[in-house]
C-alpha positions in Angstrom: 92.3 89.8 99.7 93.4 90.3 103.3 92.0 92.3 106.1 93.1 92.6 109.8 94.1 89.0 109.8 91.1 87.7 107.9 92.3 86.1 104.6 90.0 85.3 101.7 90.9 84.3 98.1 88.5 83.0 95.5 88.6 82.6 91.7 85.0 81.2 91.3 81.9 83.4 91.3 78.9 81.1 91.7 76.9 80.8 94.9 74.0 82.0 97.1 73.5 82.8 100.7 71.5 85.9 101.5 71.8 85.5 105.3 75.6 86.0 105.1 75.2 89.2 102.9 72.5 90.4 105.4 74.9 89.9 108.3 77.7 91.7 106.5 75.4 94.6 105.8 74.1 94.8 109.4 77.6 94.8 110.8 78.8 97.5 108.3 76.0 99.8 109.4 76.9 99.4 113.1 79.8 101.9 112.9 82.9 103.0 111.1 86.3 102.9 112.7 88.8 102.1 116.0 89.7 102.5 120.3 92.2 102.6 123.1 95.3 100.4 123.2 93.6 98.0 120.7 95.2 97.8 117.2 95.3 95.1 114.6 91.6 95.1 113.7 90.2 97.1 112.1 93.5 97.5 110.2 95.1 95.0 107.8 98.4 95.8 109.5 98.7 94.1 112.9 100.4 95.2 116.0 102.5 93.2 118.6 100.3 93.7 121.6 98.7 90.4 122.7 95.5 90.1 124.6 96.1 90.5 128.4 96.7 87.4 130.5 93.4 85.8 131.3 91.3 88.2 129.3 89.3 87.9 126.0 88.9 90.0 122.9 86.2 88.6 120.7 85.0 90.2 117.4 81.8 89.7 115.5 83.0 90.9 112.2 82.3 91.3 108.5 84.8 92.3 105.8 84.8 92.6 102.0 86.5 93.8 98.9 85.2 94.8 95.4 86.9 94.2 92.0 85.9 94.2 88.4 84.9 90.5 88.8 82.5 91.1 91.7 82.8 91.3 95.4 84.1 88.8 98.0 84.6 88.7 101.8 83.6 86.9 105.0 81.7 87.3 108.2 82.1 85.4 111.5 83.9 85.3 114.8 87.5 86.3 115.7 88.2 84.8 119.2 91.3 85.9 121.2 92.5 84.8 124.6 95.5 85.8 126.7 96.8 82.3 127.5 100.1 83.3 129.2 102.2 86.4 129.7 102.8 88.0 126.3 101.0 85.1 124.5 97.6 85.5 122.7 95.8 82.4 121.3 93.5 83.1 118.3 90.8 81.3 116.3 88.8 82.8 113.4 85.6 81.1 112.2 84.5 82.7 108.9 81.7 82.2 106.5 83.1 83.3 103.2 81.0 84.7 100.3 81.5 85.9 96.7 79.2 87.6 94.2 79.7 88.2 90.5 78.4 91.1 88.3 76.0 88.7 86.6 74.2 88.0 89.8 75.8 84.6 90.7 76.8 84.1 94.3 78.1 81.5 96.7 78.8 81.1 100.4 80.3 78.4 102.6 82.7 77.8 105.5 85.8 79.8 104.7 89.4 79.1 105.8 89.4 78.6 109.6 92.4 80.3 111.2 94.4 79.1 114.2 97.1 81.5 115.5 99.4 82.5 118.4 100.9 85.9 118.9 104.0 86.0 121.1 105.6 89.3 122.1 109.3 88.8 122.8 110.6 92.4 123.0 109.1 95.3 125.0 109.1 99.0 124.5 110.0 99.6 128.1 113.3 97.7 127.5 114.3 98.5 123.9 111.9 101.3 122.8 109.8 99.0 120.6 107.3 96.2 121.1 108.1 93.2 118.8 106.0 90.0 118.3 105.6 87.1 115.9 102.1 86.0 115.0 102.1 82.8 113.0 98.8 81.7 111.5 97.6 78.3 110.1 94.8 78.4 107.6 92.7 75.2 107.3 91.1 74.2 103.9 87.8 75.9 103.2 84.4 74.2 103.1 84.2 74.8 99.3 86.6 75.7 96.5 84.1 78.3 95.4 84.8 80.5 98.4 88.4 79.8 99.4 91.4 77.5 98.8 90.8 73.8 99.4 94.3 73.5 100.8 96.1 74.7 104.0 98.4 77.7 104.3 100.8 79.1 106.8 101.5 82.9 107.4 104.5 84.0 109.4 104.7 87.8 110.1 106.7 90.0 112.5 105.0 93.1 113.9 106.6 96.1 115.7 105.1 99.1 117.5 106.0 102.3 119.3 103.5 104.3 121.4 103.8 107.8 122.9 101.3 110.1 124.5 98.1 109.7 122.4 99.9 108.3 119.3 100.8 104.8 118.2 102.6 103.6 115.1 102.9 99.9 114.2 103.6 97.7 111.2 105.8 95.0 109.7 104.8 92.1 107.6 105.6 88.5 106.5 105.1 85.8 103.9 102.5 83.2 103.4 103.3 79.7 102.2 100.3 79.0 100.1 100.9 76.6 97.2 98.1 74.6 95.5 94.9 75.1 93.4 96.4 78.0 91.4 97.7 79.8 94.6 101.3 80.9 95.1 103.4 82.0 98.0 103.2 85.8 98.7 104.4 88.5 101.1 102.5 91.4 102.7 103.9 94.5 104.4 102.1 97.5 106.0 102.4 100.4 108.3 99.8 102.3 110.4 99.6 105.5 112.5 96.8 106.0 115.0 95.8 108.9 117.3 93.5 108.9 120.3 91.5 112.1 119.4 89.0 111.7 122.3 88.8 109.5 125.4 86.5 107.0 123.6 87.6 107.6 119.9 90.7 106.6 118.0 91.3 107.4 114.3 94.1 106.0 112.1 95.4 105.4 108.6 97.7 102.8 107.0 99.3 101.8 103.7 99.6 98.1 102.7 101.4 96.3 99.9 101.0 92.6 98.9 102.7 90.6 96.2 100.6 88.4 93.9 98.8 85.5 95.8 97.7 83.5 92.7 99.5 82.4 89.6 99.3 85.1 86.9 98.0 87.5 89.6 99.2 91.1 90.3 100.6 92.9 93.2 98.4 95.3 95.1 98.9 98.5 97.2 96.2 100.3 99.1 95.5 102.8 101.8 92.8 102.6 104.5 91.3 104.7 107.3 90.1 103.2 110.6 88.2 104.1 113.7 87.5 102.5 117.1 84.7 103.9 119.2 84.2 102.8 122.8 80.5 102.3 123.5 81.2 101.2 127.0 84.1 99.6 129.0 83.5 96.2 127.4 81.9 97.0 124.1 83.5 98.7 121.1 82.6 99.5 117.5 85.4 99.1 114.8 85.3 100.0 111.2 87.7 100.5 108.2 87.6 101.5 104.6 90.0 102.4 101.8 90.7 102.3 98.1 93.2 100.3 96.1 96.0 102.2 94.5 97.9 99.6 92.4 96.1 97.2 90.0 92.8 98.2 91.8 90.4 96.8 89.2 91.9 93.3 89.5 92.9 93.2 93.2 90.5 95.6 95.0 88.8 98.8 94.1 88.0 99.3 97.8 88.1 97.2 101.0 86.0 97.5 104.1 85.7 96.0 107.6 83.3 96.4 110.5 83.0 94.6 113.8 81.6 94.7 117.3 84.3 93.9 119.9 83.6 92.4 123.3 86.5 92.7 125.8 86.4 91.0 129.2 
């Protein structure tokens, strides 16, 4: 399962950590959906806009998906810094969890992410913003809640904005072999509209090829919102159903976060 850059895959269903589930529930109730010039989170599809030079965009997030085998997801910190012009440095520190219909559950340190987004083309010059956003995934703290091997995701994202609208998308492939996993590709496209000064709404469609041996491809749609509480505090949320092989890959997916910008 993938969500706004947070990747979680697990085939085991045994573990317990009520604190993580409580955190996820608390974040989910904070609000539902997205703001301003910010894209990427809460959407699975990302955009090419990096964090501004010398500024921070930090998310306290929770995300999850539900299948016939139970539910899985993660909660943690998504840290972003504008390290140079057109360059964003990213680190994601997740606690991953999984529950099964029989009541078994497990939680542990998930796959830490290290990434760098670089925008190399600009809308002012060619009519589109274009960026690469390679991500390295470190082995998880437990095979129960994520792959115990590293992975590398290489996407390209494009965007065009006009008036109060923005459309962005693209995709890439992840090199992810080991422990029953397989290389896969993801593609998505989103459209957002700034309906109020402090409220943005949007929708997207996402497709992913199988990420485990014997797995199935998935296609889903989602609806997002960003609500600006104040200049530096924002509520983000997202939810949507699976359309293709939903019982096996995801009946629905959700995301919620509190974003701090400074």
